C-alpha positions as CSV (number, residue, x, y, z in Angstrom):
1,X,145.9,190.2,173.6
2,X,146.3,191.9,170.3
3,X,144.2,194.6,168.8
4,X,142.8,193.9,165.5
5,X,142.5,197.0,163.3
6,X,140.5,196.5,160.1
7,X,142.0,197.7,156.9
8,X,140.8,201.0,155.4
9,X,138.8,199.3,152.7
10,X,136.8,197.1,155.1
11,X,134.7,199.9,156.6
12,X,131.4,200.5,154.7
13,X,131.2,203.8,153.0
14,X,128.3,206.1,154.1
15,X,125.8,206.4,151.2
16,X,126.2,210.2,150.9
17,X,130.0,210.1,150.4
18,X,131.4,209.6,146.9
19,X,133.6,206.6,146.4
20,X,137.3,207.3,145.8
21,X,138.1,207.0,142.1
22,X,140.4,204.2,141.2
23,X,142.5,204.2,138.1
24,X,140.9,202.3,135.2
25,X,137.4,202.2,136.7
26,X,134.4,204.3,135.8
27,X,133.4,206.3,138.8
28,X,129.9,205.3,140.1
29,X,127.1,207.8,140.0
30,X,126.9,209.8,143.3
31,X,124.3,208.3,145.7
32,X,121.7,210.9,146.7
33,X,121.4,211.9,150.3
34,X,118.5,210.4,152.1
35,X,115.6,212.7,152.6
36,X,113.6,212.9,155.8
37,X,110.3,213.3,153.8
38,X,109.5,209.5,154.1
39,X,110.2,209.6,157.8
40,X,108.0,212.7,158.3
41,X,105.1,211.1,156.4
42,X,105.4,208.0,158.5
43,X,105.5,210.0,161.7
44,X,102.5,212.2,160.7
45,X,100.5,209.1,159.7
46,X,101.3,207.3,162.9
47,X,100.3,210.5,164.9
48,X,97.0,210.7,163.0
49,X,96.1,207.0,163.6
50,X,96.9,207.3,167.4
51,X,94.8,210.6,167.6
52,X,91.9,208.9,165.9
53,X,92.0,205.9,168.3
54,X,92.1,208.2,171.3
55,X,89.3,210.4,169.9
56,X,87.1,207.4,169.4
57,X,87.8,206.2,172.9
58,X,87.0,209.6,174.4
59,X,83.9,210.1,172.1
60,X,82.4,206.8,173.1
61,X,82.3,207.9,176.7
62,X,82.3,204.4,178.1
63,X,79.5,203.7,180.6
64,X,76.6,206.1,180.1
65,X,75.5,205.9,183.7
66,X,78.9,206.9,185.1
67,X,79.3,209.7,182.5
68,X,79.9,213.2,183.8
69,X,78.0,214.7,180.9
70,X,74.3,215.5,181.5
71,X,71.8,213.1,180.0
72,X,69.1,214.5,177.7
73,X,65.6,214.8,179.2
74,X,62.7,213.5,177.1
75,X,59.3,215.1,177.6
76,X,56.2,213.6,176.2
77,X,53.1,215.8,176.0
78,X,49.7,214.2,175.3
79,X,46.9,216.3,174.0
80,X,43.3,215.4,174.3
81,X,41.3,215.5,171.1
82,X,37.8,216.8,171.2
83,X,35.1,214.1,170.8
84,X,33.3,214.1,167.5
85,X,29.7,215.3,167.8
86,X,27.3,212.5,168.6
87,X,24.0,211.9,166.8
88,X,22.5,210.0,169.8
89,X,19.7,212.0,171.5
90,X,19.1,211.1,175.2
91,X,16.0,212.2,177.1
92,X,15.9,212.5,180.8
93,X,12.8,211.4,182.8
94,X,12.1,211.8,186.4
95,X,10.4,208.4,186.8
96,X,12.5,205.6,188.4
97,X,13.4,202.6,186.2
98,X,11.0,200.3,188.1
99,X,8.1,202.7,187.4
100,X,8.9,202.6,183.7
101,X,8.5,198.9,183.6
102,X,12.2,198.2,183.4
103,X,14.0,196.3,186.1
104,X,16.9,197.9,188.1
105,X,20.2,196.1,188.3
106,X,23.0,195.4,185.9
107,X,23.2,197.5,182.7
108,X,22.6,196.2,179.2
109,X,24.8,199.0,177.7
110,X,28.5,199.3,178.5
111,X,29.2,203.1,178.3
112,X,32.8,203.8,177.4
113,X,36.1,202.8,178.8
114,X,36.4,200.8,182.0
115,X,36.3,197.5,183.6
116,X,33.0,196.0,184.5
117,X,32.0,192.9,186.6
118,X,29.6,190.8,184.6
119,X,26.5,190.0,186.7
120,X,26.9,193.1,188.9
121,X,27.8,196.0,186.6
122,X,26.5,194.6,183.3
123,X,24.3,191.6,182.5
124,X,25.8,188.4,181.1
125,X,25.2,187.8,177.4
126,X,26.5,188.9,174.0
127,X,27.4,192.5,173.5
128,X,28.2,194.3,170.2
129,X,29.8,197.6,169.3
130,X,30.0,199.6,166.1
131,X,33.8,199.7,166.4
132,X,36.5,202.0,167.4
133,X,35.7,205.5,168.8
134,X,39.1,206.7,167.4
135,X,42.0,204.7,166.0
136,X,41.5,201.4,167.9
137,X,39.0,199.5,170.0
138,X,40.5,197.2,172.7
139,X,38.4,194.7,174.6
140,X,39.2,191.9,177.0
141,X,37.4,189.2,179.0
142,X,39.2,188.7,182.3
143,X,39.1,186.0,185.1
144,X,39.7,188.8,187.7
145,X,40.7,192.4,188.1
146,X,44.3,191.8,189.0
147,X,45.8,193.3,185.9
148,X,48.0,190.2,185.4
149,X,48.5,188.7,181.9
150,X,47.3,185.3,183.0
151,X,43.9,186.9,184.0
152,X,43.1,187.4,180.3
153,X,40.6,184.9,178.9
154,X,40.3,186.5,175.5
155,X,41.1,190.0,174.0
156,X,41.4,191.8,170.7
157,X,42.1,195.1,169.1
158,X,39.5,196.0,166.4
159,X,38.5,198.8,164.3
160,X,35.1,197.7,163.0
161,X,31.9,196.1,164.3
162,X,32.6,193.4,167.0
163,X,30.6,191.0,169.2
164,X,31.8,189.5,172.5
165,X,30.0,187.0,174.8
166,X,30.6,187.5,178.5
167,X,29.6,185.2,181.4
168,X,28.6,186.0,185.0
169,X,31.7,186.4,187.3
170,X,34.0,187.5,184.5
171,X,35.3,191.1,184.1
172,X,34.8,192.9,180.8
173,X,37.3,195.6,179.9
174,X,36.9,198.1,177.1
175,X,39.0,201.0,175.9
176,X,38.6,203.2,172.8
177,X,35.4,201.6,171.7
178,X,31.9,203.0,171.0
179,X,29.2,201.9,173.5
180,X,28.6,198.1,173.8
181,X,25.0,197.2,173.6
182,X,23.5,193.8,174.7
183,X,22.5,191.8,171.6
184,X,21.3,188.6,173.4
């Protein structure tokens, strides 16, 4: 086995060393030494990007239910508004309704919010209202008092004057409306 030793001219010259001047040739301009400024910029940029990715990951917090940070508490406070003064004047009598010539039984006026059984609480027929007592008047005709969506026969949200016809055995629900008066 023989060792092969390259000749002195076959090794590449490092860029920061000046080439040896040879007779009859112009010496080449010296090659500048490499700076570490480019490497530093790259290292700082890479560090900034990695830090940004880690920060976004930490900031997103993952699953909110498994978070160790306390969740904010939301408190809703409702205030009652005073009712506007009414112009209706009611008089009280000591005579029973039968003595006044009026029959006792289901009402012909639906006084305010609630759910009423037609035929027992209120008389069947067509009722009308002047409209909303505040922002909105909701009414519904219901098959039963279950509170299920499929119990709704008809319903609406209104602001102005409205008429609704109800039949015996149905429930009539009203919310936010002025009194309903039997019209026929």
